[in-house]
KELODREN-769062 format. One record per residue (C-alpha): x, y, z. Coordinates in steps of 0.1 Angstrom, whole numbers, plus 5000, padded with zeros to 4 digits. Layout:
XYZ...
END
This chain:
385653144030382553334036381153504005380153874007376653963999376254243976373054443984371754653956371755023961368055133966368655483973366655723950368555843919368256183906365956193874367956183842367456503820365456393791365556593758363556913757360556923737361156963698360357253679357957033658356056913690355757273704354457393670351957133665350657143701350157523695348557443661346057183676345257433703343857703678343257483647340157653635341458013640344957933624343257743596340958023587343958273589345758033563342458013542342258393541345858423530345658163504342358343492344058663490347058523472344758333448342558623438345658853436347158653408343658593391342958983391346459073378347159243410343659443413342759273447345259453468345259783451344660073476341460163461340059813462341159763499339260073508336159943491336559603505336559743540333559983533331359723516331859483543331959693575328159633582328559253579331659253602329759453628326859203628329258923630330659033662327159023678326458693660329458543674328658613709324958493706326258163691328958123718325958183743324257873724321658063705320958223672319458553659317558553625316158893631319359103627318959203589315359313593316259513626318959683606316659763578313959883604316460103622317660243591314360333581313660493614316660733613315860813575312560923587313861143616316561303596314761363562311261393573311461563606314961723601316361573633320061653638322161333626323861283659320561283677318961053653321860833654321760813693318060743690318460433665320860273688318460313715315760163694318159853687318859823723315059803731314359563703317159343714315959343749312659273740313558963721315958873750313058873774311058613756314158383752315858423785313058463810310058303792312158023778311058033740313657913716315758183701315158043666311158113672311558433688313858593661312058433634308958643646311358943650312358903615309058933601307959193625310759433618310659373581307059483581307859763603310459863577307659863549305360063572307860343581309160373546305660353528307460123500309560413490313360503496313960813520317161023510319461223511321261223545323461503560327261473550328161403585325961093587327160963553330860983566329860693591330360453562332160663533334260903555338160903560340461043589341261403580344761483563347161653588350661743587353061813557352261733523353561383513352761093492351060923521348460993545350361113577347761033603347160683590351060613593351060723628347960523635349660193619352760263641350660283672348759963664351959783655353559873688350559783709350459443690353959363698353859443735350659243738352458943722355458993744353359043774351358753769354458513763355658643796352558583815352158233798355758153812355358283846352458043850354957743841353057693808354557603775355357893752356657913716360557863712362158203707362958163670359158073664358158373686360358613667358958483635355558523645356358893654358058923621354658833602352559053625354959333616355059273579350959243578350459573598352959753580351759643544348059713553349060063567350960163537348060043514345660263533348060553535348760563497344960623492342660853513343760703545341860503572338160493567335860573597334060253593337560083600337860293633334560173643335459803636338659843654337059993685334359703686337059443680339259583711336459633733334759303728337659093725338659213759335259173772334958793763338558703772338958903805335558993820333258793843330258813818332458693790333658373808329958343820329058333781331358093774330057873803326557903796327157793757329557503769327257343796324257553808323357323836326757303849326857683847323757713867324857503894328057713895326158023903326058193868322958383862322358243828318958433822320858783827323658683804321358563775319358873779322459103777323658903747320458973727320459343739323959383728323059223694320459463688322559763694325159603669322259533644321359913648324860033642325259793612321859953599323160283603326560203585324760043555322160323549324860583554326760403524323460413503322660763514319160623515316660433541315460143516312559893521314959623507317759693530319159403552318059123532320258813538322359003563321658763591322658473568326158633561326658703597325858353607328058233579330958453591330558343627330857973618333558013591335658213619335357913644332057923661330457573672326857493663326557353701327957693715330657773740333457803714334458113694336358443693335558813684338558783660337458473645334058653635336258903616338458663600335158473589333658783575336858873556336758533540333458603527334158943518337358863498335558583482332658813471335059093460337558853442334858683424333158983412336459123398337158803378333558813363331958523384328158543385326158593417324458243413327758083413329058283439326258173462327157813455330757873465329958053496327757773506330257513500332957723521330457743550329657373549333357283547334057513578331257343599332257003588336057043598334757143632332656843636335656623624337956803650335456733677335056363668338756313665339356463699336756253715338355943702
END
């Protein structure tokens, strides 16, 4: 009797649907993609909680929050510009001296020559742009290292400050100029226990933030990329809502939004969009990441570096104006160690020493970490000598964390 040969079925079978990505896996991948920035956010939150406990609730009092913003506004402005310079693979040591020089020039114009403060402010920003362009020319087009050029600039602008002021402080400034640093949004609407305009502004910021998150999620999903599970996404929105609402209520229960916070908000939105979405922003990252490859791809690296330093000059001038307005004087000692604070803020906020990495928001976070440390340690009575030691250790830990992550990724 003949046996029937059984031939195995070789037709393709439909792939079996495996289990979907786990919640923990998605969260871990999201954290790995933004480890430095999320890490600094967590560190900032822990520092705030720690000093809120140590100071018996003084840290988050409305008056102290306002002081914290006004005291650190000029450093945050410098940190934004410094972050962009570091992303491009360079450094600027002259920003503190340039801020002092521009502040001195504005003081001389307003006090000794009675120049209207809006005109003096405009002229000061132009001086900063010219100074930044002058340094950018030596770096971008003549190929001199930025460390050397800006070190020379630091000495030059510090000497220029002494010459302009002749070793003396020049004061006082017009009230309108002082309001750049110490002013607030005007009070409008019915009399309440809160600043009405600040409440409206907070609602607007919250609405825009949620809209951006929803739009970003939809755009990511449309590209077929992985997005956070809905539960995590809603949790993220709830955290954003709580943070914005708390911050708004704190400001609204005092004098409202400081003018310097509006300046910082405009810079954050403008430069954040520029670095994320514009051609020159992408070219800046490309140059910092791999300049030879960027040149081969057609990136005009010299022009990008020149513009980065020109922009740094403008922001240094603006920071100098904010600092001078807060002191209500142009002083020979202004700007000392500003460049170190700005560089530290950039590296703590996620910049890489090799360039090509960092965000504008990261610079703000890094500056806030330093600002809260300074403020909190002062409130609990820590001496300035120990404050310097602690800030140095924080900077070293942030850069060491970056090096560790790069080596782990490489292995």
